[in-house]
N, C-alpha and C positions, 0 to 999 in steps of 0.2 A: 600745547599752542590752547589759549586760552579762546572763549566764546567770541569776544570782543576783537580778538586778534581773526579769526576764522571770518566773523562778517566784513570785516575791514578789507581783508584780501578777497574776499566773495563781490564787493562793492567795487572795489579798483577794476579786477576782474572783467565784471558786467561793463563798467565805464568805458576800459580799453575796447572790449569787444564791440560796443555801440558807438565808439569812435571812430574805430578800424571801419564797421560796417559803414557809417555815413560818409568817411571820407573815400570807402572805395566806390560805395553809388555815387557820388556828387563827383568823381573823377571820370564814370563808367558814361554817366549822362552829359558829361560835356567834353570829352575827348573823341577824335577821331576813332575810326574801327583800330588801324594799326597800331595807337598810341594807350590802349587800353591797359593791354599787359604789360608798357612799361609802367603806368601808374601803379595797377595791381604789384609787381616786383619790386617800386619802388617803396610803397607803404607796408610791404610783406618785409623787408629788409630794415626799413626804419622801426618797426614795430620788434624786432628779435636782435634790439641793438645789446642786451647781457648776454644770449648765446654768443654771439658772433664776439664780442669781443674777448669772452672766454677761450672762444678757441682760437682767435688770433694771440693769443698771452702763450698757449701752448703747442703751436702749430710749430713742427719741426723740420718737415720739408715743404717750402715754399711752391707752388704751381706756378702757375701762368697770372699776371696780374691786367685784368683790364677793367678800363675806363670806362663806364657807361654813362655817358653824356644825356642829361634830362632836359629838355627845354621846358622854357617858362611858358608855350603856349598850352602847358598842360594843368596850367595854375597851380604846380604844387609847391611853387613857395609860399602863395597863398593859405594853400592848405595846410602846411608845415606850418606856418605861423599864426593860423587860428587854432591849430590843436595844439593845448600845452604839453599833452603826452607826446606828439611826435615832434614837437619843437626842442622839448627839453630832451629828447632821444638825440635827436641832430646834435645839439651841444655837447652831450657825453660823446658822442664819437670825437667831434671834432676836437675834443678837451683830450681825449683817450689818445688820437694822434700826436698831439701835441707835446703829451709829457711821457709816452710808450718809450720805455730803454728793452724793447724786445728785437730779436733781429726779423721777427714779420714785419714789424713797426717801421723801422729802419728801411726795408725793402719798398714797404707804399709809400714812406713819404720821398724817397730816393726816386721813385719812379714815377710820383707826382709831379716832383721840381723837373724829369727829363723831360715832362710834358706841359709844363708852365701852366699845373692847374695849384692852388694855392689850395691848404687845407680849409679854408672857412669857405669854398664851394662843395667840399663832400656832405652830404647828406645822408649817406648810409653806405655801408661795408659788407659784402655777403662772402662769406668763406664758402666754398665748394667742395664736393669730396675730390679727393686727389691733391688739395691743396691749394689749388685756384682761388683767385681772390677776385671780387669783383666791386669796384669803387662806383657807386654813383654819385656824379656831379653835377650840380645844376648849371645850366650855360645861361 
């Protein structure tokens, strides 16, 4: 890896960390106490997109699928739209679900359809130990 590539990677990492810190802090400042954990969980799930999508592609034993509804009152939609990193990650997740052909994706999209949730409402996915999947959707 060349010096310019390392520097670029470090700049991206610092920018991402600053964005997550700013987003997380803004969410804490505006959210009610019982909503802070939800906002932090959503931001963490959005930031871990690459790992989550890789986990979904190789997941062989799907556990329980849960829908985590995120209320607009947390201003999460605005936060996601204001951050290029977070909004790009949301688009990546939605595109992945729309084009994925592995069993875990079919299970998720079937589950969403059964619960009247469209993929365009999905903002993050988190694969938990044991194959359980949390799908974060905006209400």
